[in-house]
VOPAGU-2260 file (C-alpha; in pm, 1 decimal, decimal comma):
REM VOPAGU-2260
SITE   aa  ch    i         X         Y         Z
SITE  MET   A    0  -15913,2    4297,2   10004,3
SITE  LYS   A    1  -16113,2    4320,7   10342,5
SITE  ARG   A    2  -16424,6    4199,0   10214,0
SITE  LEU   A    3  -16234,0    3901,0   10030,6
SITE  ILE   A    4  -16086,1    3765,4   10320,8
SITE  THR   A    5  -16404,6    3805,1   10523,2
SITE  GLY   A    6  -16554,9    3622,1   10222,7
SITE  PHE   A    7  -16338,2    3361,7   10228,9
SITE  PHE   A    8  -16372,6    3301,3   10611,7
SITE  MET   A    9  -16774,4    3319,3   10583,1
SITE  SER   A   10  -16724,3    3040,6   10310,5
SITE  TRP   A   11  -16490,8    2830,1   10530,1
SITE  GLY   A   12  -16752,1    2847,3   10837,4
SITE  MET   A   13  -17038,7    2799,7   10619,5
SITE  PHE   A   14  -16951,3    2503,4   10385,8
SITE  CYS   A   15  -16671,1    2322,1   10594,0
SITE  SER   A   16  -16701,5    2130,2   10934,2
SITE  ILE   A   17  -16308,0    2218,6   11024,3
SITE  PRO   A   18  -16353,8    2477,7   11285,2
SITE  CYS   A   19  -16284,5    2843,1   11124,7
SITE  PRO   A   20  -15979,5    3011,3   11265,5
SITE  LEU   A   21  -16165,6    3373,6   11207,1
SITE  LYS   A   22  -16536,2    3391,2   11267,5
SITE  ARG   A   23  -16669,0    3725,3   11080,6
SITE  TRP   A   24  -16975,2    3788,2   10900,2
SITE  ASP   A   25  -17036,2    4073,6   10658,6
SITE  GLU   A   26  -17367,3    4097,3   10471,0
SITE  GLY   A   27  -17173,5    4277,4   10180,7
SITE  ALA   A   28  -16928,8    3983,0   10152,2
SITE  LYS   A   29  -17157,7    3753,7   10047,0
SITE  GLY   A   30  -17087,2    3746,9    9681,9
SITE  PHE   A   31  -16727,4    3684,7    9777,6
SITE  MET   A   32  -16843,2    3373,2    9991,5
SITE  LEU   A   33  -16997,9    3229,1    9723,4
SITE  LEU   A   34  -16725,5    3307,4    9465,7
SITE  LEU   A   35  -16463,1    3126,2    9682,5
SITE  LEU   A   36  -16678,9    2820,3    9738,9
SITE  PRO   A   37  -16436,8    2647,5    9498,9
SITE  VAL   A   38  -16132,8    2737,8    9693,7
SITE  ILE   A   39  -16271,0    2551,8   10003,4
SITE  GLY   A   40  -16347,0    2268,8    9780,9
SITE  ALA   A   41  -15960,3    2272,5    9662,3
SITE  MET   A   42  -15854,3    2303,2   10059,9
SITE  LEU   A   43  -16117,3    2017,2   10110,9
SITE  GLY   A   44  -15978,7    1821,8    9806,0
SITE  ALA   A   45  -15624,0    1870,4    9917,2
SITE  LEU   A   46  -15710,0    1705,7   10262,0
SITE  TRP   A   47  -15856,8    1438,7   10084,5
SITE  ALA   A   48  -15578,7    1364,0    9883,3
SITE  LEU   A   49  -15321,0    1412,8   10153,4
SITE  ALA   A   50  -15514,8    1114,7   10337,8
SITE  ALA   A   51  -15512,3     895,8   10043,6
SITE  PHE   A   52  -15136,0     956,8   10013,5
SITE  LEU   A   53  -15057,1     867,5   10358,5
SITE  LEU   A   54  -15325,5     577,2   10386,1
SITE  ARG   A   55  -15111,9     421,2   10095,9
SITE  LEU   A   56  -14802,2     476,7   10289,7
SITE  ALA   A   57  -14950,1     287,1   10596,2
SITE  ALA   A   58  -15058,7     -19,7   10360,5
SITE  LEU   A   59  -15384,6     -52,1   10522,1
SITE  PRO   A   60  -15588,8    -328,2   10383,3
SITE  GLY   A   61  -15777,4    -199,7   10060,0
SITE  LEU   A   62  -16130,0    -222,4   10184,1
SITE  VAL   A   63  -16042,8      14,4   10502,6
SITE  THR   A   64  -15869,0     235,8   10275,3
SITE  ALA   A   65  -16153,3     268,0   10074,3
SITE  GLY   A   66  -16396,9     305,6   10331,1
SITE  LEU   A   67  -16178,4     580,9   10493,2
SITE  LEU   A   68  -16152,3     774,7   10178,4
SITE  THR   A   69  -16536,1     721,6   10103,4
SITE  VAL   A   70  -16666,3     881,8   10433,6
SITE  LEU   A   71  -16376,6    1171,6   10455,9
SITE  PRO   A   72  -16536,0    1432,2   10181,0
SITE  TYR   A   73  -16887,0    1410,4   10402,7
SITE  LEU   A   74  -16697,1    1433,6   10734,8
SITE  LEU   A   75  -16526,5    1739,4   10623,9
SITE  THR   A   76  -16837,8    1905,5   10535,9
SITE  GLY   A   77  -17066,0    1828,5   10792,0
SITE  PHE   A   78  -17283,2    1636,5   10574,9
SITE  ILE   A   79  -17421,0    1959,1   10467,2
SITE  HIS   A   80  -17406,2    1873,1   10091,5
SITE  LEU   A   81  -17522,8    1511,9   10137,7
SITE  ASP   A   82  -17829,8    1644,7   10328,1
SITE  GLY   A   83  -17938,2    1883,6   10025,6
SITE  TYR   A   84  -17889,1    1566,1    9802,1
SITE  MET   A   85  -18114,4    1346,6   10024,8
SITE  ASP   A   86  -18396,5    1599,7   10021,6
SITE  CYS   A   87  -18375,9    1653,5    9643,1
SITE  CYS   A   88  -18406,6    1255,8    9590,7
SITE  ASP   A   89  -18678,0    1276,4    9829,0
SITE  ALA   A   90  -18876,1    1526,6    9642,7
SITE  ILE   A   91  -18769,5    1422,6    9297,9
SITE  LEU   A   92  -18820,5    1073,3    9320,1
SITE  SER   A   93  -19157,6    1128,0    9459,9
SITE  ARG   A   94  -19291,3    1196,6    9096,0
SITE  ARG   A   95  -19568,6    1453,8    9263,6
SITE  ASP   A   96  -19682,7    1764,1    9090,4
SITE  MET   A   97  -19457,9    2069,3    9160,9
SITE  GLU   A   98  -19607,6    2190,3    9465,0
SITE  GLU   A   99  -19609,4    1841,3    9634,8
SITE  ARG   A  100  -19244,4    1819,7    9512,4
SITE  ARG   A  101  -19161,5    2144,7    9693,9
SITE  ARG   A  102  -19331,3    2048,3   10024,2
SITE  ILE   A  103  -19139,7    1741,6   10065,6
SITE  LEU   A  104  -18807,7    1947,9    9967,8
SITE  LYS   A  105  -18884,9    2126,0   10286,4
SITE  ASP   A  106  -18999,4    1856,6   10495,7
SITE  SER   A  107  -18764,0    1782,2   10768,7
SITE  HIS   A  108  -18899,5    1417,6   10780,3
SITE  THR   A  109  -18637,7    1170,8   10578,4
SITE  GLY   A  110  -18842,1     972,9   10341,3
SITE  ALA   A  111  -18768,9     645,7   10197,4
SITE  PHE   A  112  -18630,1     765,6    9883,8
SITE  ALA   A  113  -18364,0     972,0   10044,4
SITE  VAL   A  114  -18239,1     668,8   10242,8
SITE  ILE   A  115  -18207,2     448,2    9932,1
SITE  ALA   A  116  -18047,9     740,3    9730,8
SITE  LEU   A  117  -17800,9     811,0   10011,3
SITE  ALA   A  118  -17715,9     389,3   10021,6
SITE  VAL   A  119  -17662,9     419,2    9629,9
SITE  VAL   A  120  -17418,6     708,7    9613,1
SITE  ILE   A  121  -17210,1     550,8    9913,1
SITE  LEU   A  122  -17209,5     215,4    9753,4
SITE  LEU   A  123  -17089,5     342,6    9399,8
SITE  SER   A  124  -16846,0     582,1    9585,8
SITE  PHE   A  125  -16687,7     298,9    9806,3
SITE  SER   A  126  -16686,8      61,6    9484,4
SITE  PHE   A  127  -16500,7     345,7    9295,4
SITE  MET   A  128  -16234,6     359,1    9589,8
SITE  THR   A  129  -16182,4      13,8    9599,7
SITE  GLY   A  130  -16049,5       9,2    9238,5
SITE  MET   A  131  -15806,4     292,6    9292,1
SITE  SER   A  132  -15467,8     139,7    9198,9
SITE  ASP   A  133  -15148,1     175,9    9357,7
SITE  SER   A  134  -15023,0     405,7    9063,6
SITE  ALA   A  135  -15317,4     646,9    9071,9
SITE  PRO   A  136  -15197,4    1012,2    9103,2
SITE  VAL   A  137  -15382,4    1064,6    9420,5
SITE  TRP   A  138  -15333,8    1439,7    9429,2
SITE  CYS   A  139  -15574,1    1452,6    9141,3
SITE  LEU   A  140  -15832,2    1428,2    9395,9
SITE  LEU   A  141  -15763,9    1762,8    9497,7
SITE  PHE   A  142  -15977,7    1898,4    9204,7
SITE  LEU   A  143  -16274,3    1691,8    9207,9
SITE  PRO   A  144  -16434,3    1900,2    9548,0
SITE  ALA   A  145  -16325,5    2232,0    9364,8
SITE  ALA   A  146  -16465,6    2132,5    9036,0
SITE  SER   A  147  -16826,1    2052,6    9178,8
SITE  ARG   A  148  -16814,0    2379,8    9383,6
SITE  CYS   A  149  -16722,1    2574,4    9054,0
SITE  VAL   A  150  -17050,3    2460,3    8877,9
SITE  SER   A  151  -17244,2    2503,2    9211,8
SITE  SER   A  152  -17119,6    2854,1    9304,0
SITE  LEU   A  153  -17159,3    2978,6    8925,8
SITE  CYS   A  154  -17533,3    2819,9    8907,7
SITE  VAL   A  155  -17615,2    3010,3    9226,1
SITE  MET   A  156  -17508,5    3349,8    9108,3
SITE  CYS   A  157  -17671,2    3299,2    8738,5
SITE  LEU   A  158  -17969,6    3113,9    8772,7
SITE  ARG   A  159  -18320,4    3219,0    8889,8
SITE  PRO   A  160  -18323,6    3135,5    9268,7
SITE  MET   A  161  -18638,4    2925,6    9400,7
SITE  THR   A  162  -18923,5    3106,7    9569,6
SITE  GLY   A  163  -18809,8    3144,7    9912,1
SITE  SER   A  164  -18460,1    3062,5    9886,4
SITE  SER   A  165  -18196,6    3240,3   10123,3
SITE  TYR   A  166  -18011,3    3291,0    9745,6
SITE  GLU   A  167  -18307,9    3542,8    9662,4
SITE  LYS   A  168  -18130,3    3811,4    9899,6
SITE  VAL   A  169  -17778,6    3760,8    9761,1
SITE  GLN   A  170  -17842,2    3731,4    9386,7
SITE  PRO   A  171  -17923,2    4084,6    9358,5
SITE  ALA   A  172  -17540,5    4165,7    9477,4
SITE  ILE   A  173  -17371,8    3972,0    9220,9
SITE  THR   A  174  -17185,8    4174,6    8984,5
SITE  SER   A  175  -17078,9    4081,3    8633,4
SITE  GLY   A  176  -16753,5    4096,9    8799,3
SITE  TYR   A  177  -16836,8    3812,2    9045,3
SITE  LYS   A  178  -17002,0    3594,6    8743,8
SITE  ALA   A  179  -16657,7    3649,2    8512,0
SITE  ALA   A  180  -16430,4    3561,1    8827,0
SITE  ALA   A  181  -16630,5    3257,1    8846,2
SITE  TRP   A  182  -16593,1    3146,7    8504,6
SITE  VAL   A  183  -16211,1    3211,6    8522,4
SITE  LEU   A  184  -16214,9    2959,2    8821,7
SITE  LEU   A  185  -16429,7    2686,3    8645,1
SITE  ALA   A  186  -16173,8    2722,3    8332,4
SITE  VAL   A  187  -15844,6    2700,4    8539,8
SITE  THR   A  188  -16005,3    2408,2    8752,1
SITE  ALA   A  189  -16100,3    2205,3    8442,9
SITE  VAL   A  190  -15806,0    2273,6    8248,1
SITE  LEU   A  191  -15495,6    2278,3    8516,4
SITE  PRO   A  192  -15559,3    1894,5    8625,5
SITE  VAL   A  193  -15530,7    1779,4    8259,5
SITE  ILE   A  194  -15174,8    1979,5    8237,1
SITE  LEU   A  195  -15066,0    1814,3    8561,7
SITE  PHE   A  196  -15224,2    1477,9    8533,3
SITE  GLY   A  197  -15281,6    1426,5    8156,8
SITE  LEU   A  198  -15572,6    1209,3    8070,0
SITE  THR   A  199  -15668,1    1153,8    8429,3
SITE  GLY   A  200  -15713,7    1506,8    8489,0
SITE  LEU   A  201  -16036,3    1478,8    8270,5
SITE  CYS   A  202  -16224,3    1380,2    8592,8
SITE  ALA   A  203  -16234,6    1742,3    8705,0
SITE  ALA   A  204  -16440,5    1804,2    8379,2
SITE  VAL   A  205  -16646,4    1502,7    8417,2
SITE  THR   A  206  -16701,1    1635,2    8769,5
SITE  MET   A  207  -16838,3    1947,7    8614,6
SITE  ALA   A  208  -17058,7    1798,4    8365,2
SITE  ALA   A  209  -17230,8    1578,2    8604,8
SITE  SER   A  210  -17286,0    1849,2    8857,3
SITE  GLY   A  211  -17422,7    2065,5    8591,0
SITE  LEU   A  212  -17667,4    1787,5    8455,7
SITE  ALA   A  213  -17763,7    1746,8    8819,7
SITE  VAL   A  214  -17847,8    2126,9    8845,5
SITE  ALA   A  215  -18055,0    2111,5    8527,9
SITE  ARG   A  216  -18234,5    1817,4    8665,6
SITE  GLY   A  217  -18305,0    1961,9    8993,5
SITE  ARG   A  218  -18425,5    2311,1    8841,4
SITE  ALA   A  219  -18648,2    2139,3    8604,6
SITE  GLN   A  220  -18812,4    1909,4    8863,6
SITE  LEU   A  221  -18838,3    2164,4    9163,5
SITE  GLY   A  222  -18871,8    2523,5    8963,4
SITE  GLY   A  223  -18549,8    2730,8    9055,4
SITE  MET   A  224  -18204,8    2678,6    9250,9
SITE  ASN   A  225  -18132,6    2677,7    9582,5
SITE  GLY   A  226  -17892,3    2542,5    9853,8
SITE  ASP   A  227  -18040,8    2174,1    9829,8
SITE  ILE   A  228  -18013,0    2141,1    9461,0
SITE  SER   A  229  -17637,0    2278,9    9495,9
SITE  GLY   A  230  -17576,8    2003,0    9759,6
SITE  PHE   A  231  -17743,1    1789,0    9503,7
SITE  ALA   A  232  -17514,0    1879,1    9234,9
SITE  ILE   A  233  -17208,0    1849,8    9433,0
SITE  THR   A  234  -17252,9    1509,9    9563,9
SITE  LEU   A  235  -17357,1    1364,3    9242,6
SITE  GLY   A  236  -17096,7    1555,3    9031,1
SITE  GLU   A  237  -16823,7    1408,4    9284,5
SITE  CYS   A  238  -16938,0    1065,2    9247,2
SITE  ALA   A  239  -16930,2    1065,0    8877,6
SITE  GLY   A  240  -16571,6    1249,7    8908,4
SITE  LEU   A  241  -16461,6     954,1    9129,2
SITE  CYS   A  242  -16570,2     705,3    8875,9
SITE  ALA   A  243  -16402,1     885,7    8569,4
SITE  PHE   A  244  -16061,6     932,4    8800,2
SITE  ILE   A  245  -16065,7     537,1    8852,3
SITE  LEU   A  246  -16139,8     457,6    8498,7
SITE  LEU   A  247  -15900,4     711,5    8333,0
């Protein structure tokens, strides 16, 4: 239980910009850190949904509300996943050979493809937010960050890490128990919003599907799984899930 709690706060400190109330680190709890990433996602999603609810009560202009709700998820994570998304877009869209794509991925400079891809995902997310009706079940937003992180967590646990990735040292400690628990979290996160919100709840499953496709694309182009691909999948998955939330 102690390592479970430690793993939760490790995940909080690593993947969330909200100050962590308990700063602990235990190398033996890295498995729990990955496993509990969807829980951190649910926490961030709850804040996102709460903000949508309060902004609706405040009756601010629609564009202002849409703008605030678009940037909030990125602010809550300290832009860590958006950084991985930009790095992957720079590398993948370069259309170079594998070795050069990996070099671009690790390059600290920001390329034109990253800037263009950032503008596209922000514009799409903002557009979807402007289409949110007053009757939309905003608490469904809670499940989108959790859903994208379910896929990310499971992929990091199960898929071959990219050479040089920090996950190379973590994966040997991931037992079948961690993987089974990650599958359970994924199933619950996919099914529960449908039970609670009906058809609209399918947006969580859409988020998972888009995240999974993004992981497949990233691995095919870059030759393995790493943190940047995880951020790439989370960013694209949540954008697709937001689109499904508005349409459904």
